[in-house]
C-alpha positions in Angstrom: -3.2 -11.3 -29.7 -3.6 -7.7 -28.6 -5.9 -6.8 -25.8 -7.0 -3.5 -24.3 -5.6 -1.3 -21.5 -7.0 1.9 -20.1 -4.6 4.9 -20.2 -4.7 8.4 -18.7 -2.4 11.3 -18.9 -1.7 14.0 -16.3 -0.6 17.6 -16.4 1.0 18.7 -19.7 0.5 15.2 -21.1 -3.3 15.6 -20.8 -3.0 18.6 -23.1 -1.1 16.5 -25.6 -3.8 13.9 -25.5 -6.4 16.7 -26.2 -4.3 18.1 -29.0 -4.3 14.6 -30.6 -8.0 14.1 -30.2 -7.6 11.4 -27.7 -9.9 10.8 -24.7 -8.8 10.4 -21.1 -9.1 7.6 -20.2 -8.4 6.2 -23.6 -8.6 2.5 -24.5 -5.6 1.2 -26.4 -4.9 -2.3 -27.8 -1.5 -3.6 -26.8 0.3 -6.9 -27.1 0.9 -8.9 -23.9 4.0 -7.9 -21.9 4.4 -4.4 -23.4 7.2 -2.5 -21.9 6.8 1.2 -20.8 9.2 2.2 -23.5 7.2 0.3 -26.2 4.1 1.9 -25.0 5.6 5.4 -25.3 6.8 4.6 -28.8 3.4 3.4 -29.8 1.9 6.7 -28.4 4.7 8.7 -30.1 5.5 10.3 -26.7 9.2 10.8 -26.0 11.0 9.5 -22.8 11.7 13.0 -21.7 8.0 13.8 -21.7 7.3 11.0 -19.2 8.9 10.6 -15.8 6.6 8.0 -14.4 4.3 5.2 -15.7 1.7 4.1 -13.2 0.5 0.5 -13.8 -2.5 -0.3 -11.6 -1.4 2.4 -9.2 2.3 1.4 -9.0 4.9 4.0 -10.0 7.8 2.9 -12.3 10.2 4.6 -14.6 9.2 3.9 -18.2 12.1 1.5 -18.7 11.0 -0.6 -15.8 7.2 -0.6 -16.4 5.5 -3.7 -17.9 1.9 -3.3 -19.2 -0.5 -6.2 -19.6 -3.9 -6.5 -21.1 -6.5 -5.2 -18.6 -4.2 -2.9 -16.8 -4.9 0.7 -15.9 -2.1 3.0 -16.9 -1.4 6.6 -16.2 1.5 8.8 -17.5 3.0 11.6 -15.5 5.5 14.1 -16.9 8.5 15.6 -15.1 7.7 18.5 -12.9 5.0 17.1 -10.7 5.2 19.2 -7.5 6.8 17.7 -4.3 3.8 16.9 -2.1 2.1 15.1 -5.1 5.2 13.1 -5.6 5.0 11.8 -2.1 1.3 11.0 -2.3 1.6 9.3 -5.6 4.7 7.2 -4.5 7.4 8.4 -6.9 9.5 10.9 -4.9 12.5 8.7 -4.6 12.7 7.7 -8.3 15.8 8.4 -10.2 
C-alpha cells in the first residue's frame, strides 16, 4: 500500500519542478522500500540529473538510497559548489 513522502529539489532541479508545475516540497505517494533509482524513474528524472538523494538528511547516491513512507527526501544535481558539498555531507561521494 503506497504512502506519502515529502520531496524537495535543489538548484537546477527546482527549476524542473517549477516547469512541471510541482510544488517544493511536494507530497508523493510511494510504495514501501522504494529505491532512489525507482523514485527518479517515477519522477521522470534521469540519473545524470541527480548526484545525491538526501533521505532524512543523509546523503546517498541514487543507486544506494532507499525511501520509505514518511521520509523527507531532497534531490541535488551535479555541480553543487565545494563548500556546500562539505556542509551537506557528500563531498567524498563517487
